[in-house]
C-alpha positions as CSV (number, residue, x, y, z in Angstrom):
1,M,0.0,0.0,0.0
2,D,1.1,3.5,-0.6
3,F,0.9,6.5,1.7
4,D,-2.4,7.7,0.4
5,E,-4.1,4.3,0.8
6,I,-2.7,3.9,4.3
7,Y,-3.8,7.5,5.2
8,L,-7.4,6.6,4.4
9,L,-7.3,3.6,6.7
10,V,-5.6,5.6,9.5
11,K,-8.1,8.5,9.1
12,G,-11.0,6.0,9.4
13,R,-9.5,4.3,12.5
14,L,-8.8,7.6,14.3
15,S,-11.9,9.6,13.2
16,K,-13.3,9.0,16.7
17,D,-10.5,11.1,18.2
18,P,-9.9,14.2,16.0
19,S,-7.0,15.3,18.3
20,R,-5.2,12.0,17.8
21,L,-5.7,12.2,14.0
22,E,-4.4,15.8,14.1
23,H,-1.3,14.6,16.1
24,V,-0.6,11.9,13.5
25,E,-1.0,14.4,10.6
26,M,1.3,16.9,12.3
27,C,3.8,14.2,13.1
28,C,3.8,13.2,9.4
29,K,4.5,16.8,8.3
30,T,7.2,17.2,10.9
31,A,8.8,13.9,9.9
32,E,8.7,14.9,6.2
33,N,10.4,18.2,6.9
34,L,13.1,16.4,9.0
35,A,13.6,13.8,6.2
36,K,14.3,16.6,3.7
37,V,16.8,18.2,6.0
38,H,18.6,15.0,7.1
39,H,18.3,13.3,3.7
40,A,16.2,10.4,4.9
41,D,13.9,8.2,2.8
42,R,10.7,10.4,2.6
43,D,8.3,7.5,1.9
44,K,9.6,5.4,4.8
45,V,9.4,8.3,7.2
46,R,5.9,9.3,6.2
47,I,4.5,5.8,6.4
48,A,6.1,5.1,9.8
49,A,4.9,8.5,11.2
50,L,1.4,7.8,9.8
51,L,1.2,4.4,11.5
52,H,2.9,5.0,14.8
53,D,-0.3,5.6,16.7
54,V,-2.8,3.7,14.5
55,T,-3.8,1.3,17.3
56,K,-3.7,3.8,20.1
57,L,-7.5,3.9,20.4
58,D,-7.9,0.1,20.3
59,S,-9.1,-1.8,23.4
60,E,-6.5,-3.4,25.7
61,Q,-7.9,-6.8,24.6
62,D,-7.4,-6.0,20.9
63,Q,-3.9,-4.8,21.5
64,V,-3.0,-7.9,23.5
65,E,-4.3,-10.2,20.8
66,A,-2.3,-8.3,18.1
67,I,0.8,-8.4,20.3
68,K,0.4,-12.2,20.8
69,R,0.0,-12.8,17.1
70,C,3.1,-10.7,16.1
71,F,5.4,-11.0,19.1
72,G,4.4,-13.9,21.2
73,E,2.3,-14.8,24.2
74,A,4.0,-12.9,27.0
75,Y,5.6,-10.0,25.1
76,Q,3.2,-7.3,26.3
77,H,4.5,-7.8,29.8
78,K,7.8,-6.3,28.7
79,Y,6.1,-2.9,28.2
80,P,3.7,-0.8,30.3
81,K,0.1,-0.8,28.9
82,K,0.6,2.8,27.8
83,L,3.2,1.5,25.2
84,W,1.3,-1.5,23.9
85,H,0.1,0.5,20.9
86,S,3.7,0.6,19.7
87,L,3.6,-3.2,19.4
88,S,0.1,-3.6,18.1
89,A,0.7,-0.8,15.5
90,V,3.6,-3.0,14.1
91,C,1.1,-5.8,13.8
92,Y,-1.4,-3.6,12.0
93,A,1.3,-2.3,9.7
94,K,2.2,-5.9,8.7
95,E,-1.2,-7.5,8.6
96,V,-3.4,-4.7,7.2
97,C,-1.0,-2.5,5.3
98,N,1.4,-5.2,4.1
99,V,4.4,-3.2,5.4
100,Q,7.5,-5.5,5.4
101,D,10.2,-2.9,5.5
102,E,12.2,-3.4,8.8
103,D,13.1,0.2,9.0
104,I,9.5,1.3,8.9
105,L,8.4,-1.4,11.4
106,N,11.3,-0.5,13.8
107,A,10.4,3.2,13.6
108,I,6.8,2.3,14.6
109,L,8.0,-0.1,17.3
110,Y,10.5,2.3,19.0
111,H,8.7,5.6,18.5
112,A,7.9,5.8,22.2
113,T,10.9,4.1,23.8
114,G,13.8,4.7,21.5
115,R,16.7,2.2,21.5
116,P,20.4,2.2,21.1
117,N,21.8,2.6,17.5
118,M,18.5,3.8,15.9
119,S,18.4,4.2,12.1
120,L,17.8,7.6,10.6
121,V,14.1,6.8,9.9
122,E,13.7,5.7,13.5
123,K,15.3,8.8,14.9
124,I,13.1,11.1,12.7
125,V,9.9,9.4,13.7
126,Y,10.8,9.4,17.4
127,V,11.7,13.1,17.4
128,S,8.8,14.1,15.2
129,D,6.4,12.4,17.6
130,N,7.8,14.6,20.4
131,I,8.2,17.9,18.6
132,E,5.2,18.2,16.2
133,P,3.5,21.6,16.5
134,G,0.7,20.2,18.7
135,R,3.1,19.4,21.5
136,T,2.8,22.7,23.4
137,H,5.4,21.8,26.0
138,V,8.2,21.8,23.3
139,T,10.2,25.0,22.8
140,E,11.0,26.4,19.4
141,A,14.7,25.9,20.3
142,M,14.1,22.2,20.5
143,R,12.4,22.2,17.1
144,E,15.3,24.2,15.6
145,L,17.8,21.8,17.2
146,A,16.1,18.9,15.4
147,M,16.6,20.6,12.1
148,K,20.3,21.1,12.8
149,D,21.5,18.2,15.0
150,L,19.1,15.2,15.0
151,D,21.2,13.1,17.4
152,R,21.3,15.9,20.0
153,A,17.6,16.5,19.6
154,L,17.0,12.8,20.0
155,L,19.0,12.6,23.2
156,Q,17.3,15.7,24.6
157,N,13.9,14.4,23.9
158,M,14.7,11.0,25.4
159,D,16.2,12.7,28.5
160,A,13.2,15.0,28.9
161,K,10.8,12.0,28.6
162,Y,12.8,10.0,31.1
163,H,12.7,12.8,33.7
164,Y,9.0,13.5,33.1
165,L,8.2,9.8,33.7
166,K,10.4,9.6,36.8
167,A,8.8,12.7,38.2
168,K,5.3,11.2,37.7
169,G,6.4,8.0,39.3
170,M,5.9,6.1,36.1
171,K,7.9,3.2,34.8
172,V,10.8,3.8,32.4
173,V,11.5,0.8,30.2
174,S,15.1,-0.4,30.2
175,L,15.3,0.1,26.4
176,T,14.9,3.9,27.0
177,E,17.5,3.9,29.7
178,D,19.9,1.9,27.4
179,A,19.2,4.4,24.5
180,I,19.9,7.4,26.7
181,Q,23.2,5.9,27.8
182,Y,24.1,4.9,24.3
183,Y,23.5,8.4,22.9
184,K,25.3,10.1,25.8
185,N,28.3,8.0,25.0
186,Q,28.0,8.8,21.3
187,E,27.8,12.5,22.1
188,G,30.9,12.2,24.3
189,G,32.8,10.5,21.5
190,H,32.4,13.5,19.1
């Protein structure tokens, strides 16, 4: 399926929550702009950004069933419920949209957690999800940084999310902690 076909499916699924659809649309535009600046594959970035929250409104049961089909019986226990949509969205991308590209699937999977050694597409989707114009807590300086230094913007976004979750007493998955350490080490190496 191409972007336009997938967009119609996503629009239909998210029509119950116009703010979620608007977030996805703004995330796509932000990702497309970052792809131009950082010379990433525009189609991959747009499709991954479009699908990153496609199952966010699904019931817990539907998400668990999708996770079981695509990742295995107990995989959802590795993630807090709030992040299950990352897993179930990968399943949707594969099963409904016939997405087979690992870069796109990984960008969807890691859009909320990050991971060490992310691809350019993964970084762009992660950062776009966090800095799109609807995110009112984000400064213009952060948006400008993403255009100039994607790795530094990635690390700052991960770090900010980490501290936010800790302050709220919420669980931070080890993948995020590993990613932060990885990118801090990368930054120190430059």
